[in-house]
N, C-alpha and C positions, 0 to 999 in steps of 0.2 A: 640649771639641771633639774631642780625640783619642779619648775614650771613645765618643763618638757615632759617629765614623767606624769605629772598631773593631767596634762592635755592628752597624753597617750591613753591613760586610764579612762578619761572622760570619753574619748573617741570609741574605745572598746565597749563601754557601757551603752552608749548611744546606738552602736551597731547591733548589739545583742538585743536591745529593747525594740528594735524595728522588726524582729522576727515575728512571724505569724504563729500564734500558739493554738490556732483552731485545729480541730480534728480533721484529718484528711481521709476520704474513703477512696480506695483504689478499686476500680471496677475492671475485672479481667476482660470482659467482652467489649468494653467501650460503650459509647452512647448507642441508643437504639436507632437503627437506620429506618426512616419512615418508608423508604421505597424497597425494602428487602424482598417483600413478596412479589412485587412487580418485576424486579430484576431476576429473581429466581425463575419466574414463569416466562421470561422473554426468550425468543428463539435464539439459537446460536448465530453468531455473526460469521459470515463467510467472507474471507479475505479475497481480494481480486487475484487473478492468476499472476504468477511471477514471470518476468521476462527471461526466457531461456536462451535466446540469441537475437542479436540485432545485425541485420545484413542490408547491404546496399546492392541493388541489381541494376544493370544496364539493359534496357529493353529496345524492342523494335521501334523505329521512329525516333531514335536518340532520346528516349525518355529515361528518367531515373526513378526507381521505386525503392523506398526505404521500408523495410518490414521488421517489426519487432515480434518475434515468435514467442508465444506465451505457453506456459505449462501450469497445470494444477495437479499436485500430488505425483509429479513425475510423468504425467501423461499430457499429450498435446491438448491445449484448450482453445486456441485461436491465434489471431494475429492482429496487430495494429499496423496499418500501412498508410503511406503517403505517396502519391504519384506526383513527382515534381516538388519544387521548393515552395511554391505559392499555394498549395492546396491544404485543406484541413484534413487531419488524420481521420481515418475511418477504421471501424472494427469489424472483423469477421470472426465467426466462432466455428468450432469443430462440428461436423455432422453428428446427429444423435447417436448413431452407432459408429464408433471409431473406425476409420478406414473405409467407410462406405461412400465417400464422395468428397467434393472440395469443401473448403472452409467457405461459409456463406454469411452475408451480412443482411441486415433488415432492409437496406436500400436496394438490394438486388446485386450487390457486388460479390465477387468470389475470387478465391485464390486456390489454384490447384498446385500442390507440391508440398514439401516439408522443409524444415529448417536445415536438414542435411543434404537436400537435393541441390544439384548445380544449376538447375533452371526451374522456373515457376511460370505459371500462366496466370495473369491478372486480368479480371474482367471488371470494368468500372461501368456503372449505369450510364446508358446513352452512348457508349463507345464500344468498339469491337475489342475482343480479347487480344492481349499483347503477351508475347513470350519474352521472358527476362532471364538473363544469365548473371550468376554471381561473379 
């Protein structure tokens, strides 16, 4: 019993002697950020538009078009579309003045219609326009 008490006391003394007795300085602001000025001067980051609706359309010539209609701040921003299963998705954006024309893409593609319309007209570069129904 005496050995057990002695070992317990010795363990407590060793544990307490391991404590660091140095002074600690707590800084409220934390370390200085070397890029703080650059980050403050950086332009605001604009997130991509969110998907408002995803629809699949059946078109003339038995084609299928998948369109993801996008919005930014509750207003139409454009669409990402794919004609058929084996094609790469393309992007079209809203006309500069909302409601003045179709969504157009940099490659010459366009979509006339809205996410709420029952039919849209899709024009792909090098092909004639096709009418599609939801």
